[in-house]
C-alpha positions in Angstrom: 45.9 -41.2 -13.9 42.2 -41.4 -13.4 42.5 -40.4 -10.0 44.8 -37.3 -11.1 42.2 -36.7 -13.2 39.9 -36.6 -11.0 41.4 -34.6 -8.5 42.4 -32.0 -11.1 37.9 -31.6 -12.3 37.4 -31.3 -8.1 40.0 -28.5 -8.2 38.6 -26.4 -11.2 35.5 -26.9 -10.1 35.8 -25.6 -6.8 37.9 -22.5 -8.2 34.6 -22.3 -10.7 32.3 -22.1 -7.6 34.6 -20.1 -5.7 34.9 -17.6 -9.2 31.0 -17.7 -10.0 31.6 -14.7 -8.0 33.6 -13.2 -10.8 31.0 -12.8 -13.2 27.3 -14.0 -13.7 28.2 -14.4 -17.6 31.7 -16.6 -17.5 32.2 -16.7 -21.0 35.9 -15.7 -23.1 35.5 -11.9 -23.8 36.7 -12.9 -27.4 34.9 -9.0 -28.8 35.4 -10.3 -32.3 33.9 -13.2 -32.1 30.9 -12.9 -29.1 28.3 -9.9 -29.3 30.0 -6.5 -27.4 26.1 -6.4 -26.1 26.9 -9.7 -23.7 29.2 -7.3 -21.5 27.4 -3.4 -22.0 23.6 -3.6 -22.7 23.8 -0.3 -24.5 25.1 -1.8 -27.4 21.7 -3.7 -27.9 20.3 -3.1 -30.8 22.9 -0.9 -32.3 22.6 -2.3 -35.3 20.3 -1.6 -38.3 20.2 -5.5 -38.3 18.1 -8.5 -36.4 21.5 -9.8 -34.9 21.8 -13.4 -34.1 24.5 -15.3 -32.2 25.2 -18.7 -30.9 28.7 -19.3 -29.3 30.3 -22.7 -27.7 33.3 -22.7 -25.7 35.7 -25.3 -23.9 38.3 -24.6 -21.7 41.3 -26.9 -20.6 40.7 -30.1 -23.1 42.5 -32.2 -21.2 40.2 -32.4 -18.5 37.2 -34.5 -19.1 35.1 -32.3 -16.7 36.6 -29.0 -18.0 34.5 -25.7 -18.5 32.2 -25.7 -21.3 29.9 -23.0 -22.0 27.2 -22.1 -24.6 25.6 -18.8 -25.2 23.0 -18.1 -27.0 21.5 -14.3 -28.2 19.2 -12.0 -30.0 18.7 -8.3 -30.2 17.6 -5.5 -32.6 16.0 -2.1 -32.3 12.4 -2.4 -32.2 10.7 0.9 -31.4 12.0 4.2 -33.0 15.3 4.3 -31.4 14.6 1.6 -28.8 16.6 -1.7 -28.6 16.0 -4.6 -27.2 17.7 -8.3 -26.6 18.3 -11.6 -24.3 20.8 -14.4 -24.3 20.7 -17.5 -22.6 23.9 -18.8 -21.3 24.9 -22.6 -20.0 28.0 -23.0 -18.3 29.3 -26.8 -16.6 32.5 -26.5 -14.9 33.3 -29.9 -13.4 30.6 -30.1 -10.7 29.3 -26.6 -10.9 26.5 -26.1 -13.2 25.2 -22.5 -14.1 22.0 -21.0 -16.3 21.8 -17.5 -16.9 19.2 -15.3 -18.6 19.7 -12.2 -19.6 17.0 -9.2 -20.8 18.7 -6.1 -22.2 17.0 -2.5 -23.5 19.0 0.3 -24.7 17.9 4.2 -25.9 20.3 5.5 -29.2 20.4 8.5 -29.9 22.8 9.8 -33.5 25.1 12.4 -33.8 25.3 14.1 -37.2 23.4 12.3 -39.7 20.0 11.6 -38.4 19.4 9.2 -41.1 22.4 7.1 -41.0 23.1 6.4 -37.3 26.0 4.5 -38.0 28.4 7.2 -38.7 27.8 8.1 -35.4 25.3 7.1 -32.6 25.7 8.0 -28.3 24.3 5.0 -26.3 23.0 3.9 -23.2 20.8 0.9 -21.6 20.2 -1.8 -19.0 19.7 -5.3 -17.9 18.5 -8.0 -15.7 20.1 -11.1 -15.5 18.9 -14.2 -13.6 21.5 -16.7 -12.7 21.1 -19.8 -10.9 23.8 -22.1 -10.0 23.7 -25.6 -8.9 26.8 -27.3 -6.8 26.4 -31.3 -6.8 30.2 -32.1 -5.8 31.1 -35.9 -4.8 33.5 -36.3 -2.7 35.6 -39.4 -1.5 35.9 -37.5 1.8 31.6 -36.5 2.6 32.8 -34.8 5.6 35.1 -32.8 3.9 34.4 -29.4 5.3 35.0 -27.5 2.1 32.3 -29.1 0.7 29.8 -29.4 3.8 30.4 -25.3 4.1 28.7 -24.5 0.5 25.3 -24.0 -0.4 24.3 -26.3 -3.2 21.9 -24.2 -5.5 22.1 -20.4 -5.3 19.8 -18.0 -7.3 20.6 -14.6 -7.9 19.2 -11.4 -9.6 21.6 -9.2 -10.9 21.1 -5.4 -12.8 23.6 -4.1 -15.3 24.4 -0.9 -17.1 26.2 0.7 -20.0 26.7 3.7 -21.9 29.0 3.7 -25.6 29.7 6.3 -28.4 30.5 5.6 -31.8 31.8 8.7 -34.3 33.9 8.2 -37.7 35.1 4.7 -37.1 35.9 5.4 -32.7 34.1 3.0 -30.3 34.5 3.6 -26.7 32.0 1.5 -24.0 31.8 1.6 -20.5 29.6 -0.7 -18.3 29.2 -1.5 -14.6 28.3 -5.5 -14.7 26.7 -7.8 -11.7 25.5 -5.4 -9.4 23.2 -8.0 -7.0 19.6 -7.3 -6.8 19.3 -9.9 -3.3 21.1 -11.1 -0.6 23.9 -12.7 -2.6 26.8 -13.6 0.5 26.6 -17.8 -0.2 28.2 -16.9 -3.4 31.3 -16.9 -2.0 32.5 -19.7 0.5 29.0 -17.7 2.3 31.7 -14.9 3.1 32.0 -12.3 0.9 29.4 -10.6 -1.5 29.2 -11.6 -5.2 31.9 -8.5 -6.7 30.3 -5.6 -9.0 32.4 -5.6 -12.1 33.5 -2.7 -14.2 34.4 -2.4 -17.6 35.5 -0.2 -20.5 36.0 -0.8 -24.1 37.9 1.4 -26.5 38.8 0.8 -30.3 39.1 2.1 -33.7 38.1 0.9 -37.2 41.3 2.3 -39.8 40.3 2.2 -43.4 43.2 1.1 -45.0 41.6 1.2 -48.6 37.9 0.6 -49.9 38.7 -3.5 -49.4 41.0 -3.8 -45.7 40.3 -2.2 -42.9 42.1 -3.0 -39.3 40.9 -2.8 -36.0 42.7 -2.4 -32.6 40.1 -2.6 -29.3 40.9 -2.6 -25.8 39.6 -3.7 -22.6 40.0 -3.5 -19.3 37.7 -5.0 -16.6 38.4 -4.7 -12.6 35.9 -5.0 -9.4 38.3 -2.7 -7.6 39.7 -5.1 -5.4 42.1 -7.8 -6.2 40.9 -8.6 -9.6 41.8 -6.9 -12.7 42.3 -8.1 -16.3 43.3 -6.3 -19.7 42.5 -7.6 -23.2 44.5 -6.2 -26.3 43.1 -7.2 -29.5 43.3 -6.9 -33.4 41.9 -8.0 -36.4 42.5 -7.4 -39.8 39.7 -7.6 -42.2 39.2 -7.8 -46.0 36.3 -6.9 -47.8 34.4 -8.5 -51.1 31.4 -6.8 -51.9 29.0 -8.4 -48.9 31.6 -10.9 -48.4 34.6 -10.5 -45.8 37.3 -12.9 -44.1 39.6 -11.6 -41.1 42.5 -12.8 -38.9 42.7 -11.1 -35.3 44.7 -12.2 -31.9 44.1 -11.7 -28.6 46.1 -11.6 -25.4 44.9 -11.3 -22.1 46.8 -10.5 -18.7 45.4 -10.6 -15.1 46.7 -8.1 -12.3 46.7 -8.6 -8.5 48.0 -7.0 -5.9 51.3 -8.5 -5.4 51.8 -8.5 -9.3 50.7 -9.8 -12.6 50.5 -12.9 -15.1 49.7 -13.4 -18.8 46.5 -15.5 -18.7 46.8 -16.6 -23.0 47.1 -15.6 -26.3 44.3 -16.9 -28.5 44.6 -16.4 -32.3 41.3 -16.3 -34.6 39.9 -16.6 -37.7 36.7 -15.5 -39.2 34.1 -14.7 -42.5 30.8 -13.2 -43.5 29.2 -14.8 -46.3 26.4 -12.5 -46.9 24.4 -12.1 -43.9 25.9 -15.1 -41.9 28.8 -14.5 -39.8 31.5 -17.6 -38.4 34.4 -17.2 -36.0 36.6 -19.5 -34.4 39.4 -19.2 -31.6 42.1 -21.1 -30.2 43.4 -20.0 -26.8 47.0 -20.8 -25.9 47.2 -20.6 -22.1 50.0 -19.0 -20.6 49.4 -19.5 -17.1 50.5 -21.9 -14.2 47.5 -23.7 -14.7 47.1 -24.2 -17.7 50.4 -26.5 -17.7 48.1 -29.1 -16.1 44.1 -28.1 -18.1 45.4 -27.3 -21.9 44.2 -25.1 -24.5 40.7 -24.5 -25.1 39.1 -23.2 -28.1 35.8 -21.0 -29.2 33.7 -20.9 -31.9 30.7 -18.7 -32.8 27.7 -18.6 -35.5 25.3 -16.0 -36.5 22.9 -14.6 -38.7 21.9 -10.9 -39.6 18.2 -10.5 -40.8 16.7 -7.5 -42.3 15.2 -5.9 -39.1 11.2 -5.7 -40.4 10.5 -4.0 -36.8 12.1 -0.6 -37.1 13.1 -0.8 -41.0 12.9 3.0 -41.1 15.3 4.2 -38.2 15.1 7.8 -37.6 
């Protein structure tokens, strides 16, 4: 059994090493738990507060060295209509360890009421990501070419672009992520370059009453090659003055050249207590790979601070 777990860990570690090219930010796109500016820099400083978030994600909890991702982020509107932000990510997946640091900036143009941009705004932004990956594979067969043909350390800077608009409860966002700024062929078996990904999001906040709202969000990700993914999300929120509680769910499916596969369904729960935000999601895997690794979870904690940099946004 122990040997089987080791083999599974190595297998998933190798998948992660090659799959690192799928994104410099291997986090779960739980759009009601994570911050949207992580996948679209135009959301940097989109709110009126200074936004802090921290999250922890665990996949395949049956494996001793299954993927574990920790991420901390902060962003705010700093000067006039300009927002700045940053995040740091640490990802451990078997024998593969990745650290990413990102700096982002965005410019926001109010739509309609110039003094209340939350009613609607158009935003565009960019960010720089610095990703470093280390592979320290240990195998009983040191001459195995699958290990010897790999780079053990890779450092690559990426540039990202995004645009978004919000108006009367509608939200739409488009972004291009992981455009490499240096030679990156070693990322995938020393032959294939790291692909650039294209994200799209569309959502609507529907007010049922003053205290109750529902929010559907659909997201699509593709590298226009062999990897496409769609996320369907739904959240119901009940508000009580400055507090709120919500329930939600995420369904995810991958598309390939020869078909598609349901990946997961993830029920989620969250709460807002004043300026504090907390959320938890349990990932129920539906794919064949998940039969060995089992399920996982994502938890997040955040706090919004009144913006002392730019309290009078105009």
